[in-house]
OpenMM code with the backbone's topology and positions (N, CA, C; nanometers):
from openmm import Vec3, app, unit

residues = "UNK UNK UNK UNK UNK UNK UNK UNK UNK UNK UNK UNK UNK UNK UNK UNK UNK UNK UNK UNK UNK UNK UNK UNK UNK UNK UNK UNK UNK UNK UNK UNK UNK UNK UNK UNK UNK UNK UNK UNK UNK UNK UNK UNK UNK UNK UNK UNK UNK UNK UNK UNK UNK UNK UNK UNK UNK UNK UNK UNK UNK UNK UNK UNK UNK UNK UNK UNK UNK UNK UNK UNK UNK UNK UNK UNK UNK UNK UNK UNK UNK UNK UNK UNK UNK UNK UNK UNK UNK UNK UNK UNK UNK UNK UNK UNK UNK UNK UNK UNK UNK UNK UNK UNK UNK UNK UNK UNK UNK UNK UNK UNK UNK UNK UNK".split()
positions = [
    Vec3(-0.1130, 1.9126, -2.1296),
    Vec3(-0.2207, 1.8476, -2.0573),
    Vec3(-0.2405, 1.9195, -1.9231),
    Vec3(-0.3658, 1.9431, -1.8871),
    Vec3(-0.3956, 2.0055, -1.7588),
    Vec3(-0.3790, 1.9028, -1.6469),
    Vec3(-0.3460, 1.9491, -1.5276),
    Vec3(-0.3252, 1.8599, -1.4133),
    Vec3(-0.4493, 1.7759, -1.3850),
    Vec3(-0.5658, 1.8376, -1.3915),
    Vec3(-0.6888, 1.7613, -1.3636),
    Vec3(-0.7111, 1.6523, -1.4675),
    Vec3(-0.6756, 1.6787, -1.5922),
    Vec3(-0.6875, 1.5752, -1.6954),
    Vec3(-0.5907, 1.4601, -1.6686),
    Vec3(-0.4698, 1.4946, -1.6278),
    Vec3(-0.3710, 1.3913, -1.5964),
    Vec3(-0.4178, 1.3048, -1.4798),
    Vec3(-0.4761, 1.3670, -1.3785),
    Vec3(-0.5249, 1.2920, -1.2624),
    Vec3(-0.6416, 1.2024, -1.3022),
    Vec3(-0.7331, 1.2541, -1.3801),
    Vec3(-0.8509, 1.1759, -1.4205),
    Vec3(-0.8156, 1.0584, -1.5113),
    Vec3(-0.7132, 1.0729, -1.5919),
    Vec3(-0.6790, 0.9669, -1.6876),
    Vec3(-0.5650, 0.8769, -1.6409),
    Vec3(-0.5141, 0.9025, -1.5202),
    Vec3(-0.4040, 0.8224, -1.4666),
    Vec3(-0.4469, 0.6773, -1.4473),
    Vec3(-0.3613, 0.5859, -1.4774),
    Vec3(-0.3891, 0.4438, -1.4592),
    Vec3(-0.2662, 0.3763, -1.4000),
    Vec3(-0.2908, 0.2760, -1.3158),
    Vec3(-0.1830, 0.1924, -1.2640),
    Vec3(-0.1815, 0.0651, -1.3471),
    Vec3(-0.0689, 0.0355, -1.4036),
    Vec3(-0.0554, -0.0842, -1.4863),
    Vec3(0.0493, -0.1727, -1.4214),
    Vec3(0.0068, -0.2906, -1.3821),
    Vec3(0.0971, -0.3810, -1.3109),
    Vec3(0.1413, -0.4937, -1.4030),
    Vec3(0.2262, -0.4581, -1.4955),
    Vec3(0.2876, -0.5568, -1.5837),
    Vec3(0.4371, -0.5492, -1.5599),
    Vec3(0.4932, -0.6555, -1.5103),
    Vec3(0.6341, -0.6552, -1.4745),
    Vec3(0.7125, -0.7466, -1.5680),
    Vec3(0.8384, -0.7124, -1.5837),
    Vec3(0.9283, -0.7981, -1.6605),
    Vec3(1.0521, -0.8223, -1.5759),
    Vec3(1.1346, -0.9111, -1.6205),
    Vec3(1.2609, -0.9381, -1.5514),
    Vec3(1.3740, -0.8495, -1.6030),
    Vec3(1.3411, -0.7579, -1.6952),
    Vec3(1.4445, -0.6726, -1.7526),
    Vec3(1.5014, -0.5801, -1.6460),
    Vec3(1.6306, -0.5792, -1.6335),
    Vec3(1.6966, -0.4897, -1.5387),
    Vec3(1.6909, -0.3469, -1.5912),
    Vec3(1.6698, -0.2526, -1.5008),
    Vec3(1.6684, -0.1115, -1.5390),
    Vec3(1.8111, -0.0580, -1.5424),
    Vec3(1.8332, 0.0374, -1.6297),
    Vec3(1.9634, 0.1022, -1.6333),
    Vec3(1.9716, 0.2027, -1.5191),
    Vec3(2.0913, 0.2439, -1.4859),
    Vec3(2.1086, 0.3443, -1.3811),
    Vec3(2.0362, 0.4735, -1.4189),
    Vec3(2.0432, 0.5124, -1.5470),
    Vec3(1.9737, 0.6338, -1.5928),
    Vec3(1.8224, 0.6216, -1.5733),
    Vec3(1.7654, 0.5044, -1.6025),
    Vec3(1.6215, 0.4844, -1.5832),
    Vec3(1.5840, 0.4958, -1.4349),
    Vec3(1.6657, 0.4363, -1.3496),
    Vec3(1.6392, 0.4424, -1.2055),
    Vec3(1.6483, 0.5862, -1.1563),
    Vec3(1.7508, 0.6579, -1.1976),
    Vec3(1.7661, 0.7971, -1.1547),
    Vec3(1.6510, 0.8833, -1.2050),
    Vec3(1.6029, 0.8576, -1.3264),
    Vec3(1.4899, 0.9310, -1.3808),
    Vec3(1.3635, 0.9049, -1.2982),
    Vec3(1.3406, 0.7793, -1.2605),
    Vec3(1.2254, 0.7440, -1.1775),
    Vec3(1.2353, 0.8086, -1.0390),
    Vec3(1.3541, 0.8084, -0.9808),
    Vec3(1.3728, 0.8702, -0.8493),
    Vec3(1.3521, 1.0211, -0.8553),
    Vec3(1.3994, 1.0832, -0.9625),
    Vec3(1.3772, 1.2274, -0.9796),
    Vec3(1.2279, 1.2578, -0.9866),
    Vec3(1.1533, 1.1774, -1.0619),
    Vec3(1.0086, 1.1978, -1.0738),
    Vec3(0.9391, 1.1716, -0.9402),
    Vec3(0.9801, 1.0679, -0.8691),
    Vec3(0.9180, 1.0356, -0.7400),
    Vec3(0.9404, 1.1465, -0.6382),
    Vec3(1.0565, 1.2081, -0.6420),
    Vec3(1.0867, 1.3158, -0.5474),
    Vec3(0.9978, 1.4375, -0.5714),
    Vec3(0.9383, 1.4487, -0.6898),
    Vec3(0.8491, 1.5603, -0.7218),
    Vec3(0.7043, 1.5333, -0.6824),
    Vec3(0.6750, 1.4114, -0.6357),
    Vec3(0.5371, 1.3769, -0.6008),
    Vec3(0.4875, 1.4656, -0.4876),
    Vec3(0.3630, 1.5120, -0.4976),
    Vec3(0.3097, 1.5988, -0.3921),
    Vec3(0.2864, 1.5213, -0.2632),
    Vec3(0.2904, 1.5932, -0.1532),
    Vec3(0.2556, 1.5336, -0.0254),
    Vec3(0.1916, 1.6398, 0.0626),
    Vec3(0.1227, 1.5975, 0.1624),
    Vec3(0.0457, 1.6862, 0.2480),
    Vec3(0.1367, 1.7791, 0.3286),
    Vec3(0.1363, 1.9060, 0.2947),
    Vec3(0.2109, 2.0091, 0.3677),
    Vec3(0.3587, 1.9753, 0.3867),
    Vec3(0.4135, 1.9044, 0.2904),
    Vec3(0.5560, 1.8678, 0.2937),
    Vec3(0.5931, 1.7928, 0.4207),
    Vec3(0.5036, 1.7077, 0.4683),
    Vec3(0.5279, 1.6347, 0.5925),
    Vec3(0.5736, 1.4914, 0.5699),
    Vec3(0.5720, 1.4453, 0.4469),
    Vec3(0.6108, 1.3075, 0.4197),
    Vec3(0.7622, 1.2962, 0.4064),
    Vec3(0.8252, 1.2184, 0.4937),
    Vec3(0.9705, 1.1991, 0.4805),
    Vec3(0.9986, 1.0915, 0.3754),
    Vec3(1.0257, 1.1328, 0.2540),
    Vec3(1.0463, 1.0374, 0.1447),
    Vec3(1.1778, 0.9640, 0.1608),
    Vec3(1.1724, 0.8343, 0.1417),
    Vec3(1.2922, 0.7504, 0.1367),
    Vec3(1.2690, 0.6493, 0.0248),
    Vec3(1.3669, 0.6341, -0.0597),
    Vec3(1.3556, 0.5399, -0.1701),
    Vec3(1.4710, 0.4410, -0.1596),
    Vec3(1.4401, 0.3161, -0.1807),
    Vec3(1.5420, 0.2125, -0.1776),
    Vec3(1.5396, 0.1400, -0.3113),
    Vec3(1.6542, 0.1226, -0.3694),
    Vec3(1.6664, 0.0497, -0.4950),
    Vec3(1.7409, -0.0791, -0.4633),
    Vec3(1.6753, -0.1913, -0.4881),
    Vec3(1.7347, -0.3210, -0.4571),
    Vec3(1.7801, -0.3901, -0.5841),
    Vec3(1.9020, -0.4390, -0.5804),
    Vec3(1.9528, -0.5184, -0.6908),
    Vec3(1.9020, -0.6614, -0.6787),
    Vec3(1.9367, -0.7473, -0.7733),
    Vec3(1.8832, -0.8845, -0.7743),
    Vec3(1.9101, -0.9626, -0.6460),
    Vec3(2.0311, -0.9553, -0.5916),
    Vec3(2.0625, -1.0310, -0.4699),
    Vec3(1.9846, -0.9784, -0.3495),
    Vec3(1.9770, -0.8471, -0.3370),
    Vec3(1.9030, -0.7874, -0.2253),
    Vec3(1.7543, -0.8167, -0.2382),
    Vec3(1.7007, -0.8107, -0.3609),
    Vec3(1.5589, -0.8411, -0.3823),
    Vec3(1.5274, -0.9835, -0.3411),
    Vec3(1.6150, -1.0753, -0.3758),
    Vec3(1.5937, -1.2161, -0.3411),
    Vec3(1.5970, -1.2350, -0.1895),
    Vec3(1.6939, -1.1724, -0.1228),
    Vec3(1.7037, -1.1822, 0.0231),
    Vec3(1.5831, -1.1173, 0.0903),
    Vec3(1.5422, -1.0027, 0.0400),
    Vec3(1.4257, -0.9333, 0.0947),
    Vec3(1.3001, -1.0184, 0.0775),
    Vec3(1.2847, -1.0766, -0.0393),
    Vec3(1.1686, -1.1619, -0.0647),
    Vec3(1.1633, -1.2800, 0.0298),
    Vec3(1.2779, -1.3427, 0.0564),
    Vec3(1.2829, -1.4556, 0.1490),
    Vec3(1.2459, -1.4105, 0.2903),
    Vec3(1.2946, -1.2943, 0.3316),
    Vec3(1.2644, -1.2431, 0.4657),
    Vec3(1.1177, -1.2021, 0.4760),
    Vec3(1.0605, -1.1513, 0.3686),
    Vec3(0.9231, -1.1013, 0.3713),
    Vec3(0.8189, -1.2124, 0.3683),
    Vec3(0.8602, -1.3349, 0.3338),
    Vec3(0.7629, -1.4433, 0.3251),
    Vec3(0.6862, -1.4633, 0.4552),
    Vec3(0.7510, -1.4475, 0.5691),
    Vec3(0.6833, -1.4675, 0.6969),
    Vec3(0.6369, -1.3385, 0.7614),
    Vec3(0.6433, -1.2293, 0.6885),
    Vec3(0.6100, -1.0981, 0.7428),
    Vec3(0.4588, -1.0784, 0.7483),
    Vec3(0.4099, -1.0322, 0.8629),
    Vec3(0.2677, -1.0000, 0.8769),
    Vec3(0.2473, -0.8562, 0.8313),
    Vec3(0.1377, -0.8303, 0.7612),
    Vec3(0.1122, -0.6975, 0.7066),
    Vec3(-0.0176, -0.6419, 0.7632),
    Vec3(-0.0109, -0.5179, 0.8074),
    Vec3(-0.1275, -0.4458, 0.8556),
    Vec3(-0.1666, -0.3468, 0.7481),
    Vec3(-0.2925, -0.3540, 0.7023),
    Vec3(-0.3378, -0.2607, 0.5989),
    Vec3(-0.3310, -0.1202, 0.6557),
    Vec3(-0.2618, -0.0290, 0.5879),
    Vec3(-0.2365, 0.1046, 0.6388),
    Vec3(-0.3418, 0.2081, 0.6081),
    Vec3(-0.4478, 0.1702, 0.5389),
    Vec3(-0.5565, 0.2646, 0.5170),
    Vec3(-0.6573, 0.2513, 0.6290),
    Vec3(-0.7613, 0.3263, 0.6227),
    Vec3(-0.8640, 0.3212, 0.7263),
    Vec3(-0.9738, 0.2247, 0.6848),
    Vec3(-0.9920, 0.1183, 0.7631),
    Vec3(-1.0965, 0.0216, 0.7300),
    Vec3(-1.2311, 0.0716, 0.7798),
    Vec3(-1.3344, 0.0273, 0.7113),
    Vec3(-1.4719, 0.0610, 0.7456),
    Vec3(-1.5522, -0.0681, 0.7451),
    Vec3(-1.6758, -0.0645, 0.7955),
    Vec3(-1.7587, -0.1852, 0.7875),
    Vec3(-1.7794, -0.2308, 0.6427),
    Vec3(-1.7743, -0.1378, 0.5486),
    Vec3(-1.7968, -0.1723, 0.4082),
    Vec3(-1.6762, -0.2354, 0.3395),
    Vec3(-1.5536, -0.2049, 0.3855),
    Vec3(-1.4368, -0.2563, 0.3126),
    Vec3(-1.3529, -0.3561, 0.3919),
    Vec3(-1.3794, -0.3723, 0.5223),
    Vec3(-1.2936, -0.4579, 0.6051),
    Vec3(-1.2915, -0.6027, 0.5562),
    Vec3(-1.4072, -0.6584, 0.5265),
    Vec3(-1.4134, -0.7996, 0.4859),
    Vec3(-1.3266, -0.8267, 0.3631),
    Vec3(-1.3287, -0.7349, 0.2671),
    Vec3(-1.2482, -0.7545, 0.1462),
    Vec3(-1.0993, -0.7506, 0.1779),
    Vec3(-1.0585, -0.6581, 0.2648),
    Vec3(-0.9159, -0.6492, 0.2987),
    Vec3(-0.8702, -0.7702, 0.3792),
    Vec3(-0.9459, -0.8077, 0.4813),
    Vec3(-0.9010, -0.9166, 0.5677),
    Vec3(-0.9049, -1.0508, 0.4958),
    Vec3(-0.9798, -1.0597, 0.3857),
    Vec3(-0.9839, -1.1832, 0.3072),
    Vec3(-0.8566, -1.2026, 0.2245),
    Vec3(-0.7787, -1.0948, 0.2073),
    Vec3(-0.6551, -1.1059, 0.1303),
    Vec3(-0.5512, -1.1797, 0.2137),
    Vec3(-0.4908, -1.2845, 0.1593),
    Vec3(-0.3995, -1.3666, 0.2385),
    Vec3(-0.2766, -1.2910, 0.2891),
    Vec3(-0.2388, -1.1827, 0.2233),
    Vec3(-0.1193, -1.1114, 0.2656),
    Vec3(-0.1469, -1.0016, 0.3686),
    Vec3(-0.2736, -0.9803, 0.4043),
    Vec3(-0.3088, -0.8762, 0.5022),
    Vec3(-0.3589, -0.9435, 0.6294),
    Vec3(-0.3010, -0.9032, 0.7432),
    Vec3(-0.3329, -0.9650, 0.8714),
    Vec3(-0.4131, -0.8763, 0.9649),
    Vec3(-0.4414, -0.7536, 0.9257),
    Vec3(-0.5169, -0.6631, 1.0122),
    Vec3(-0.5331, -0.5293, 0.9444),
    Vec3(-0.5960, -0.4360, 1.0141),
    Vec3(-0.6180, -0.3048, 0.9555),
    Vec3(-0.6319, -0.1985, 1.0628),
    Vec3(-0.6262, -0.0739, 1.0209),
    Vec3(-0.6434, 0.0391, 1.1113),
    Vec3(-0.7880, 0.0848, 1.1060),
    Vec3(-0.8477, 0.1052, 1.2227),
    Vec3(-0.9845, 0.1561, 1.2283),
    Vec3(-0.9730, 0.3054, 1.2536),
    Vec3(-1.0042, 0.3843, 1.1517),
    Vec3(-0.9936, 0.5296, 1.1626),
    Vec3(-1.1269, 0.5899, 1.2001),
    Vec3(-1.1916, 0.6522, 1.1026),
    Vec3(-1.3176, 0.7202, 1.1263),
    Vec3(-1.4263, 0.6291, 1.1808),
    Vec3(-1.4220, 0.5002, 1.1475),
    Vec3(-1.5235, 0.4070, 1.1977),
    Vec3(-1.5185, 0.3971, 1.3495),
    Vec3(-1.4045, 0.4297, 1.4097),
    Vec3(-1.3947, 0.4224, 1.5558),
    Vec3(-1.4690, 0.5373, 1.6229),
    Vec3(-1.5045, 0.6406, 1.5471),
    Vec3(-1.5789, 0.7537, 1.6026),
    Vec3(-1.7285, 0.7267, 1.6070),
    Vec3(-1.7699, 0.6190, 1.5448),
    Vec3(-1.9107, 0.5817, 1.5392),
    Vec3(-1.9218, 0.4428, 1.6003),
    Vec3(-1.9930, 0.4303, 1.7109),
    Vec3(-1.9999, 0.3022, 1.7830),
    Vec3(-2.0496, 0.1892, 1.6937),
    Vec3(-2.1534, 0.2154, 1.6140),
    Vec3(-2.2058, 0.1111, 1.5255),
    Vec3(-2.1011, 0.0639, 1.4262),
    Vec3(-2.0301, 0.1598, 1.3641),
    Vec3(-1.9267, 0.1254, 1.2673),
    Vec3(-1.8133, 0.0475, 1.3303),
    Vec3(-1.7719, 0.0910, 1.4485),
    Vec3(-1.6615, 0.0232, 1.5164),
    Vec3(-1.7002, -0.1196, 1.5540),
    Vec3(-1.8210, -0.1360, 1.6079),
    Vec3(-1.8672, -0.2697, 1.6464),
    Vec3(-1.8772, -0.3599, 1.5236),
    Vec3(-1.9234, -0.3045, 1.4120),
    Vec3(-1.9340, -0.3842, 1.2891),
    Vec3(-1.7967, -0.4334, 1.2432),
    Vec3(-1.6958, -0.3452, 1.2476),
    Vec3(-1.5595, -0.3862, 1.2104),
    Vec3(-1.5078, -0.4893, 1.3095),
    Vec3(-1.5302, -0.4673, 1.4389),
    Vec3(-1.4826, -0.5608, 1.5414),
    Vec3(-1.5450, -0.6988, 1.5237),
    Vec3(-1.6736, -0.7034, 1.4908),
    Vec3(-1.7400, -0.8319, 1.4684),
    Vec3(-1.6820, -0.9031, 1.3470),
    Vec3(-1.6547, -0.8271, 1.2407),
    Vec3(-1.5940, -0.8874, 1.1214),
    Vec3(-1.4544, -0.9388, 1.1524),
    Vec3(-1.3789, -0.8647, 1.2321),
    Vec3(-1.2437, -0.9072, 1.2700),
    Vec3(-1.2483, -1.0336, 1.3525),
    Vec3(-1.3440, -1.0410, 1.4446),
    Vec3(-1.3593, -1.1594, 1.5283),
    Vec3(-1.3963, -1.2814, 1.4436),
    Vec3(-1.4876, -1.2624, 1.3502),
    Vec3(-1.5272, -1.3723, 1.2620),
    Vec3(-1.4113, -1.4196, 1.1760),
    Vec3(-1.3305, -1.3237, 1.1267),
    Vec3(-1.2164, -1.3586, 1.0416),
    Vec3(-1.1104, -1.4347, 1.1204),
    Vec3(-1.0880, -1.3968, 1.2457),
    Vec3(-0.9828, -1.4622, 1.3245),
    Vec3(-1.0240, -1.6016, 1.3683),
    Vec3(-1.1527, -1.6299, 1.3750),
    Vec3(-1.1959, -1.7644, 1.4151),
    Vec3(-1.2219, -1.8533, 1.2948),
    Vec3(-1.2072, -1.7991, 1.1748),
    Vec3(-1.2302, -1.8794, 1.0531),
    Vec3(-1.1089, -1.9622, 1.0193),
] * unit.nanometer
topology = app.Topology()
chain = topology.addChain("A")
for resn in residues:
    res = topology.addResidue(resn, chain)
    for name in ("N", "CA", "C"):
        topology.addAtom(name, app.Element.getBySymbol(name[0]), res)
């Protein structure tokens, strides 16, 4: 398969089970993840594998955690992101270079915080 075909046909499937992974499966996934491309080799990869007890503790701690959307919000996508209950804010990237775009995001943020 050509790389472009693999990219075009790639799909994310979010079906989870409670089945525990074997150590070999985890190591295979980590080996594949370490091969993932990144921009000019600047991404400091760190992978954490949590067992059942750590996952439960992490989940309990994360319940009160505020999340900032790490992508760049725009006037077109901000409302959808801020409407998600698990997202509490966002980064204004390119929209901050355009006064109209920035003001539009700021107005949406103000409306969301007073709702």
